[in-house]
Every structure is written in structure tokens, then in C-alpha cells.
C-alpha positions in Angstrom: -11.2 70.8 -16.0 -8.5 72.9 -17.7 -7.2 72.1 -21.1 -3.7 71.4 -19.8 -5.2 68.8 -17.4 -6.9 67.0 -20.3 -3.6 67.1 -22.3 -1.7 65.7 -19.3 -4.2 62.8 -18.9 -3.9 61.9 -22.6 -0.2 61.7 -22.2 -0.5 59.7 -18.9 -2.8 57.1 -20.3 -1.0 57.0 -23.7 2.3 56.1 -21.8 0.5 53.6 -19.6 -0.8 51.7 -22.7 2.4 52.1 -24.8 3.9 48.9 -26.1 7.3 50.0 -24.9 6.3 49.7 -21.3 9.1 50.9 -18.9 11.4 51.0 -21.9 9.8 54.2 -22.9 12.2 55.8 -20.4 14.9 55.1 -23.1 13.1 57.5 -25.3 13.2 60.3 -22.8 16.9 59.6 -22.2 17.6 59.7 -25.9 15.7 63.0 -26.3 17.7 64.6 -23.6 21.0 63.5 -25.0 20.0 64.8 -28.4 19.1 68.2 -26.9 22.3 68.4 -24.9 24.3 68.1 -28.1 22.6 71.0 -29.8 23.8 74.6 -29.8 22.5 78.0 -31.0 19.4 78.0 -33.2 19.1 74.3 -33.3 18.8 74.2 -29.6 16.4 77.1 -29.6 14.1 75.3 -32.2 14.1 72.0 -30.4 10.6 70.7 -29.4 11.0 70.8 -25.6 7.5 69.3 -25.3 9.1 65.9 -26.2 10.8 66.0 -22.7 7.5 64.9 -21.2 5.4 63.8 -24.2 6.7 60.9 -26.3 3.9 61.3 -28.9 4.8 64.0 -31.4 1.4 63.5 -33.1 -0.5 64.6 -30.0 -0.5 68.3 -29.1 -2.6 71.3 -28.0 -2.8 72.9 -31.4 -4.5 76.1 -30.3 -5.6 77.4 -26.9 -4.1 78.1 -23.5 -3.5 75.3 -21.1 -5.4 77.1 -18.3 -8.6 77.3 -20.5 -11.6 75.9 -18.7 -13.2 73.1 -20.7 -16.3 71.1 -20.0 -18.1 70.5 -23.3 -16.0 69.1 -26.2 -16.7 68.1 -29.8 -14.8 64.9 -30.6 -14.3 63.4 -34.1 -11.9 61.3 -36.1 -11.0 64.0 -38.6 -11.5 67.5 -37.4 -10.5 70.1 -39.9 -11.8 73.5 -41.1 -15.5 72.4 -41.7 -15.7 70.7 -38.3 -14.2 73.7 -36.5 -16.8 75.9 -38.2 -19.5 73.5 -37.0 -18.0 73.8 -33.5 -18.3 77.5 -33.6 -22.0 77.3 -34.6 -22.6 74.8 -31.7 -20.8 77.2 -29.4 -23.2 80.0 -30.4 -26.2 77.8 -29.8 -25.4 75.9 -26.6 -21.8 76.5 -25.6 -18.7 74.6 -26.5 -15.1 74.7 -25.1 -12.9 72.5 -27.2 -12.5 70.6 -30.5 -10.7 67.3 -30.0 -9.4 65.5 -33.1 -8.1 62.0 -33.3 -6.0 62.4 -36.5 -3.2 64.9 -36.1 -3.3 68.4 -37.6 -0.8 71.2 -37.7 2.6 70.5 -36.3 1.4 67.2 -34.9 0.7 66.0 -38.5 4.1 67.4 -39.7 5.8 65.3 -37.0 3.8 62.1 -37.8 6.9 60.1 -38.8 8.6 60.7 -35.5 6.2 58.4 -33.6 6.8 55.5 -36.0 10.0 54.6 -34.1 7.8 52.7 -31.7 7.2 50.1 -34.5 10.9 49.0 -34.3 10.3 48.1 -30.7 7.2 46.1 -31.5 9.0 44.2 -34.3 11.8 43.3 -31.8 9.2 41.9 -29.4 7.9 39.7 -32.3 11.3 38.2 -32.7 13.0 40.3 -35.4 16.6 41.3 -34.8 17.0 44.9 -33.6 19.2 45.9 -36.6 16.6 44.5 -39.1 13.7 46.1 -37.3 15.4 49.5 -37.3 16.5 49.3 -40.9 13.0 48.3 -42.1 11.5 51.3 -40.3 14.2 53.9 -41.2 13.3 54.1 -44.9 9.6 54.0 -44.2 9.9 56.8 -41.7 11.8 58.9 -44.3 9.1 58.1 -46.9 6.3 59.3 -44.6 8.2 62.4 -43.6 8.7 63.3 -47.3 5.0 62.7 -48.0 3.6 64.8 -45.1 6.1 67.6 -45.7 4.1 69.0 -48.6 0.9 69.4 -46.7 -0.6 72.8 -45.7 0.0 72.0 -42.0 -1.5 75.1 -40.4 -4.7 75.2 -42.4 -7.0 73.9 -39.7 -5.1 75.6 -36.9 -5.6 79.0 -38.6 -9.4 78.5 -38.6 -9.3 77.6 -34.9 -7.1 80.7 -34.2 -9.4 83.1 -36.1 -12.5 81.7 -34.3 -10.6 81.6 -31.0 -11.6 77.9 -30.7 -9.4 75.7 -28.5 -8.1 72.8 -30.6 -6.3 69.6 -29.7 -5.4 66.2 -31.3 -4.9 62.8 -29.6 -3.5 60.2 -32.1 -0.9 57.6 -30.9 -2.2 57.6 -27.2 -5.6 56.4 -28.5 -4.0 54.0 -31.0 -2.0 52.5 -28.1 -5.2 51.7 -26.4 -6.8 49.9 -29.3 -3.6 47.9 -30.1 -3.2 46.8 -26.5 -6.9 46.0 -26.1 -7.2 43.9 -29.2 -3.8 42.1 -28.7 -4.8 41.1 -25.2 -8.1 39.8 -26.6 -6.4 37.7 -29.3 -3.8 36.4 -26.8 -6.6 35.4 -24.4 -9.1 33.9 -26.8 -6.5 32.2 -29.1 -8.7 32.1 -32.2 -8.0 28.9 -34.3 -9.1 30.1 -37.7 -9.0 33.4 -39.6 -12.8 33.6 -39.4 -12.6 33.3 -35.6 -10.3 36.4 -35.6 -12.8 38.4 -37.5 -15.6 36.9 -35.3 -14.0 38.3 -32.2 -13.8 41.7 -33.7 -17.5 41.6 -34.7 -18.5 41.1 -31.1 -17.1 44.5 -30.2 -19.6 47.4 -30.3 -17.4 49.8 -32.3 -16.9 47.1 -35.0 -20.7 46.3 -35.0 -21.2 50.0 -35.7 -18.6 49.8 -38.4 -20.5 46.9 -40.0 -23.7 49.0 -40.0 -21.7 51.7 -41.9 -20.4 49.1 -44.4 -16.9 49.6 -42.9 -16.5 46.6 -40.6 -14.0 43.8 -40.3 -13.0 42.0 -43.5 -10.6 39.1 -44.4 -8.6 40.4 -47.4 -5.8 37.8 -47.4 -6.4 34.1 -46.5 -9.5 32.0 -46.3 -12.0 32.0 -43.4 -11.1 28.4 -42.6 -7.4 28.8 -42.7 -5.4 28.4 -39.5 -4.9 31.8 -37.8 -1.6 30.9 -36.1 0.0 33.6 -34.1 -2.1 36.8 -34.3 -0.3 40.2 -34.4 -2.4 43.4 -33.9 -0.7 46.1 -35.9 -2.6 49.3 -34.9 -0.2 51.8 -33.4 3.0 53.7 -34.4 1.6 56.6 -36.6 0.8 54.8 -39.8 1.5 51.7 -41.9 5.0 50.3 -41.5 7.5 49.1 -44.1 6.2 47.3 -47.2 9.0 44.8 -46.8 7.8 43.8 -43.4 5.4 40.9 -44.3 8.0 38.3 -45.2 9.9 39.0 -42.0 6.7 38.6 -39.9 5.9 35.3 -41.6 9.5 34.1 -40.8 8.9 35.2 -37.2 5.9 32.9 -36.9 3.1 35.4 -37.4 0.2 33.7 -39.1 -2.4 36.5 -39.1 -2.1 40.3 -39.0 -5.0 42.4 -37.8 -4.7 46.0 -38.9 -6.8 49.1 -39.4 -6.2 49.4 -43.1 -3.7 48.3 -45.8 -2.6 50.3 -48.8 -2.5 48.7 -52.3 1.3 48.8 -52.2 1.3 47.0 -48.9 -1.3 44.5 -50.1 0.8 43.6 -53.1 3.8 42.9 -50.9 1.8 40.9 -48.4 0.0 38.7 -50.9 2.9 36.4 -51.9 4.0 35.9 -48.3 1.2 33.5 -47.4 0.2 35.5 -44.4 -3.5 36.2 -43.4 -4.6 39.8 -43.1 -7.8 40.9 -41.4 -8.8 44.5 -41.9 -10.6 45.6 -38.8 -11.8 48.9 -40.2 -10.0 52.2 -39.9 -12.7 54.4 -38.4 -14.1 51.6 -36.3 -10.7 51.0 -34.8 -10.1 54.7 -34.2 -13.5 54.8 -32.4 -12.4 52.0 -30.1 -9.1 53.7 -29.3 -10.8 57.0 -28.6 -13.5 55.4 -26.5 -11.0 53.5 -24.3 -8.8 56.6 -23.6 -11.9 58.7 -22.9 -13.1 56.0 -20.5 -9.9 56.4 -18.6 -10.0 60.2 -18.7 -13.7 60.3 -17.5 -12.7 58.0 -14.6 -10.9 61.1 -13.3 -12.7 64.1 -14.8 -16.2 64.8 -16.0 -16.8 65.8 -19.6 -19.8 66.6 -21.8 -18.9 65.0 -25.1 -20.5 65.7 -28.5 -19.7 63.4 -31.4 -19.1 64.0 -35.1 -16.8 63.1 -38.0 -17.1 59.3 -37.7 -16.9 59.1 -33.9 -19.6 57.5 -31.7 -19.1 57.5 -27.9 -19.5 54.0 -26.4 -18.7 53.7 -22.7 -17.5 50.6 -20.9 
């Protein structure tokens, strides 16, 4: 398989599992309108990849699309040390690609751009469009300011100097875990908060997380509390607005299942009397990666090596 083919499959299955459904076409329409308004240098600098890829945090970071790939090294965080490891593996037994989950390079610099999907998710939960967009607008600006200071090309430069093809797959994988878990909660309808955590603990990736002391935990609410409506919040770049929790409670959400929760978000959620179950960050990333790789391997054969928190579990 060629690198460009893998990239196309990641986009294909990311879109197929995107919470926007057919409404994702509105994104492409908006992008084209924005491009048509631009002139001169702004038009030249425009990221034309967004015409076909709605996930700014998912890109081929180094390497030519026609590069043949078979054996790949996959991990949650793949930075300079992991790329150096990949080079040693290539010397020993051959290796064609480093595939990261978390974005690097320009994909990390553009992390805030994918957060707009959260506005759509909030609307589906019952929040007014204007409120959802306003909540996300400031949070997106905050994330953009935060990531702007990073040394974005650090890992890319290592890949370039070693001539190691390098790619990241973030939101497409997160879309998979969000859809999978939300469907599970909607089908099983857990009555108590402990039942929500119990459903997670039956999933192999979360069992592995438990072994690593990083499995599901109830951080707000009591095990015997009523779960109510369960909202799985696991896609859209990173954590949403800190002002969100009161709105979700008003919209009828009783329990939030998320990968992680910052102390600032925790402090805002605590007085809102809403249950929060932390599924586990790396365990959730594992589930998302495994699900998208299952889809990709249904079409193409890959030889996958695992590192940096990732464990391949096939379904």
C-alpha cells in the first residue's frame, strides 16, 4: 500500500464516523467560500488540503504519498525519541512509516480548527446554536494561543533528517471511539454511574488501562447515583469550554464520559451536580486507533508494531 492510500483511508473512515454525518458537507462548502474570498498571498497560503480533509490535526507530516508502506510503528505520542527508535528498527528488520495518534507539526499547530465540531455536538444535545458557538469560540481561541508557542517542527525535522515517513491520525480515531461508546451507552442504558464505568471495564482497551493503573474512574458523583442521560465527550480536538457543564445539565445530561478532565474543568463541573466518569486518556486513544485500524485492515494489509502506549487489539 502507498502512504497516500493510507492517508485517504484515514480520511474516509474519519468522515464515515464523524458526528456531523452528512452535515459535514457544510464544512466543505464553508471552506470553499472562504477560499474564494481570498486574494494574493492569503489565497496562496491557504491550506488546500482542507478541500478534501476536514481534520486539520491529521496529516502526512513527512514523506511522499507514493511511498510504499507495509510495516508501520504506531503509538499514541510519537516524537523525536520514537522516531529514533523507528530508525533503529528499520536498520534491524525494516520499517516504512511512523504513525502517531496525537498531532505533531502543522497538525498540532492547527488543533483548534477541529474543535468546531463540538458546536455541532452541543446542538444535537439540545443547546441553541448561538450558545454552542459562543461557548466554543473563546475556547478555540484559548487553545490556539496555547499551542502557538510550541516548537511545531521539532519531530518533523527528526523524521526529515532520518528520511522516515511520518503521519498522524487524531480526530478520525477520536471519532471512532466517541461513536462506539455513545452507541454502547445508548443501547445498554446504564441506570447508575457505576454501571457506566462497568460497561467501560468490559472493553479490552480499558481492561488494559486498568492493568496500567489508568483505567476508568468516577471522579464526580457516587457509584449508586442515577446515571441519567449519558454523553460521551471524546472528539473535537481537546476539552471544550469550561462553562459547558451547567448548560449540559440544563439540557438533561446526567453523566459525562470523557478521556480526561483538567483541574480547571473539574472545578467548573463540580458545582453543577453532574456525574463525570474518566474513561482513561491513553486507553480511549487505544480504542479509537484500534477501531480505525480495523477498518483500514479490512481493505489493506499492514504489519503493525506497537509502542508509546499503544496495544493493537483486533475485533
